[in-house]
C-alpha positions as CSV (number, residue, x, y, z in Angstrom):
1,X,-47.6,-19.1,37.7
2,X,-48.9,-22.6,37.2
3,X,-47.9,-22.4,33.5
4,X,-44.3,-21.3,34.0
5,X,-42.3,-23.4,31.5
6,X,-39.5,-23.9,34.2
7,X,-41.9,-25.4,36.8
8,X,-40.4,-28.8,37.9
9,X,-43.9,-30.1,38.9
10,X,-42.6,-32.2,41.6
11,X,-41.6,-32.0,45.2
12,X,-39.4,-35.0,45.7
13,X,-35.8,-35.1,44.5
14,X,-33.2,-37.8,44.6
15,X,-33.2,-40.9,46.7
16,X,-32.8,-41.1,50.4
17,X,-30.6,-44.1,50.1
18,X,-28.1,-41.8,48.5
19,X,-27.8,-39.6,51.6
20,X,-24.0,-38.8,52.1
21,X,-23.1,-39.4,48.4
22,X,-21.5,-36.4,47.1
23,X,-19.4,-35.2,44.2
24,X,-15.7,-34.5,44.9
25,X,-14.6,-30.9,44.2
26,X,-12.6,-32.0,41.3
27,X,-15.7,-33.8,39.8
28,X,-18.0,-30.8,40.5
29,X,-15.5,-28.4,38.9
30,X,-15.3,-30.7,35.9
31,X,-18.9,-30.8,35.5
32,X,-19.1,-26.8,35.8
33,X,-16.3,-26.5,33.3
34,X,-18.0,-28.9,30.8
35,X,-21.5,-27.3,31.3
36,X,-20.8,-23.6,31.8
37,X,-18.7,-21.7,29.1
38,X,-19.8,-18.3,30.4
39,X,-17.1,-16.9,32.5
40,X,-19.3,-14.5,34.5
41,X,-21.7,-17.3,35.3
42,X,-18.9,-19.2,36.5
43,X,-17.9,-16.5,38.8
44,X,-21.3,-16.2,40.1
45,X,-21.5,-19.9,40.9
46,X,-18.2,-20.0,42.6
47,X,-19.2,-16.9,44.7
48,X,-22.6,-18.3,45.8
49,X,-20.6,-21.7,46.6
50,X,-18.1,-19.7,48.8
51,X,-20.8,-17.9,50.7
52,X,-22.8,-21.3,51.3
53,X,-19.5,-22.9,52.6
54,X,-18.7,-19.9,54.8
55,X,-22.2,-19.9,56.2
56,X,-22.0,-23.6,56.9
57,X,-18.7,-23.1,58.7
58,X,-20.1,-20.2,60.5
59,X,-22.7,-22.7,62.1
60,X,-20.0,-25.0,63.0
61,X,-21.2,-27.8,60.8
62,X,-19.2,-30.9,60.0
63,X,-17.1,-31.4,56.9
64,X,-19.6,-33.5,55.0
65,X,-22.5,-30.9,55.6
66,X,-20.2,-28.0,54.7
67,X,-19.4,-29.7,51.4
68,X,-23.0,-30.4,50.6
69,X,-23.8,-26.7,51.1
70,X,-20.7,-25.8,48.9
71,X,-21.8,-28.2,46.0
72,X,-25.3,-26.8,46.0
73,X,-24.0,-23.4,45.5
74,X,-21.4,-24.4,42.9
75,X,-23.9,-26.2,40.9
76,X,-27.2,-24.4,41.2
77,X,-26.9,-22.7,37.8
78,X,-25.0,-25.4,35.9
79,X,-27.6,-25.9,33.1
80,X,-28.5,-22.2,32.6
81,X,-25.8,-21.3,30.1
82,X,-26.4,-24.1,27.6
83,X,-29.9,-25.2,28.4
84,X,-31.8,-22.1,29.7
85,X,-35.1,-23.7,28.7
86,X,-34.3,-26.7,30.8
87,X,-32.9,-24.6,33.7
88,X,-32.8,-26.6,37.0
89,X,-34.4,-29.7,35.4
90,X,-31.1,-30.7,33.5
91,X,-28.9,-30.5,36.5
92,X,-31.2,-32.1,38.8
93,X,-31.5,-35.0,36.4
94,X,-27.9,-35.2,36.1
95,X,-27.3,-35.4,39.8
96,X,-30.0,-37.9,40.3
97,X,-28.4,-40.1,37.6
98,X,-25.1,-39.8,39.6
99,X,-27.1,-40.9,42.8
100,X,-26.1,-37.5,44.6
101,X,-27.3,-36.7,48.1
102,X,-30.9,-35.7,47.7
103,X,-30.5,-32.7,50.1
104,X,-28.2,-31.1,47.5
105,X,-30.6,-31.6,44.7
106,X,-33.4,-30.2,46.6
107,X,-31.6,-27.1,47.4
108,X,-30.8,-26.7,43.8
109,X,-34.6,-27.3,43.0
110,X,-35.8,-24.7,45.5
111,X,-33.4,-21.8,44.7
112,X,-36.2,-19.9,42.8
113,X,-39.5,-20.8,44.1
114,X,-41.6,-18.6,41.7
115,X,-39.6,-19.9,38.8
116,X,-39.5,-23.6,39.6
117,X,-42.5,-24.1,41.9
118,X,-40.4,-25.7,44.6
119,X,-40.6,-24.1,48.2
120,X,-37.3,-23.9,50.1
121,X,-37.7,-25.9,53.2
122,X,-34.4,-26.9,54.8
123,X,-31.8,-24.3,56.1
124,X,-29.6,-25.1,53.1
125,X,-32.6,-24.5,50.7
126,X,-33.4,-21.2,52.3
127,X,-29.8,-20.0,52.3
128,X,-29.1,-20.8,48.7
129,X,-32.3,-18.8,47.7
130,X,-31.2,-16.0,50.0
131,X,-27.8,-15.9,48.7
132,X,-28.3,-16.4,44.9
133,X,-29.6,-13.0,43.8
134,X,-27.9,-10.9,46.6
135,X,-24.6,-12.5,45.6
136,X,-24.7,-11.3,42.1
137,X,-26.1,-7.8,43.2
138,X,-23.2,-7.2,45.6
139,X,-20.8,-8.3,43.0
140,X,-22.0,-5.8,40.5
141,X,-21.7,-3.2,42.9
142,X,-18.0,-4.3,43.7
143,X,-17.2,-3.9,40.0
144,X,-18.2,-0.1,40.0
145,X,-16.2,0.7,43.2
146,X,-12.5,1.4,42.8
147,X,-11.8,-0.5,45.9
148,X,-14.1,-3.3,45.1
149,X,-15.3,-5.0,48.4
150,X,-12.9,-3.0,50.6
151,X,-14.7,-0.4,52.5
152,X,-18.0,-1.5,51.2
153,X,-20.9,-0.7,53.5
154,X,-24.3,-2.0,53.9
155,X,-26.0,1.3,53.4
156,X,-24.3,1.7,49.9
157,X,-25.7,-1.8,48.8
158,X,-29.3,-0.7,50.2
159,X,-29.0,2.5,48.4
160,X,-28.3,0.6,45.0
161,X,-31.1,-1.8,45.7
162,X,-33.6,1.1,45.7
163,X,-32.2,2.2,42.3
164,X,-34.2,-0.1,40.0
165,X,-31.9,1.0,37.0
166,X,-28.7,-0.6,38.8
167,X,-28.2,-4.3,38.0
168,X,-31.7,-4.3,36.8
169,X,-31.9,-8.0,36.2
170,X,-31.6,-8.7,39.9
171,X,-35.1,-9.3,41.4
172,X,-35.4,-7.0,44.5
173,X,-38.6,-9.3,45.3
174,X,-36.4,-12.4,45.5
175,X,-33.7,-10.6,47.5
176,X,-36.4,-9.4,50.3
177,X,-38.2,-12.8,50.0
178,X,-34.9,-14.8,50.6
179,X,-34.1,-12.8,53.5
180,X,-37.5,-13.3,55.1
181,X,-37.5,-17.0,54.4
182,X,-34.1,-17.4,55.9
183,X,-35.3,-15.4,58.9
184,X,-32.2,-13.2,58.7
185,X,-32.5,-9.4,58.6
186,X,-31.5,-8.2,55.1
187,X,-28.8,-5.9,56.6
188,X,-27.2,-8.9,58.3
189,X,-27.4,-10.9,55.0
190,X,-25.8,-8.1,53.2
191,X,-23.0,-7.7,55.7
192,X,-22.3,-11.4,55.6
193,X,-21.8,-11.2,51.6
194,X,-19.8,-8.1,51.9
195,X,-17.4,-9.7,54.5
196,X,-17.1,-13.0,52.8
197,X,-17.6,-12.8,49.1
198,X,-14.4,-10.9,48.2
199,X,-12.3,-13.9,49.4
200,X,-14.0,-16.4,47.0
201,X,-11.6,-18.7,45.2
202,X,-12.6,-18.1,41.5
203,X,-10.1,-20.8,40.0
């Protein structure tokens, strides 16, 4: 694992002097559109952003915190499309150069601990990791259902998770690990995604 080419080989991100500095939604979407040309990847990033925002809102967090969660979700895969060999590193460096809040940067850095070598520590870190793979999986399941998200049940998602040939690119190990690290039963996490993801603004 130590030889993973995507390992970031550091545990500190951003500068604490920049706490509270965030991109506006317009700036973030401009960055996303400039960097991500793959429409399916854009959908994924917007769905994860929506889940992060919905979860932060469900906790009653203030506007600034909610926006930080949203931005972490929106930009977590920003460099994957054009620079897969620099995944995570390039977007982190971009956000550091813009003096963005270190909590946003760290959440992005830790959204795949076995790929980037950064452990999720904060609640925002853990929820981004927990939602990432599961969001994509539930979306794939919705696309094969005539009703999409309408009437989708947790047991249906779990049944598909057991079918290793369905959405095979989704790591079941990461889905389970994300749930455990977040301290939320997988069934609850799946239900949250089902209940919220269909409302995501994909524009």
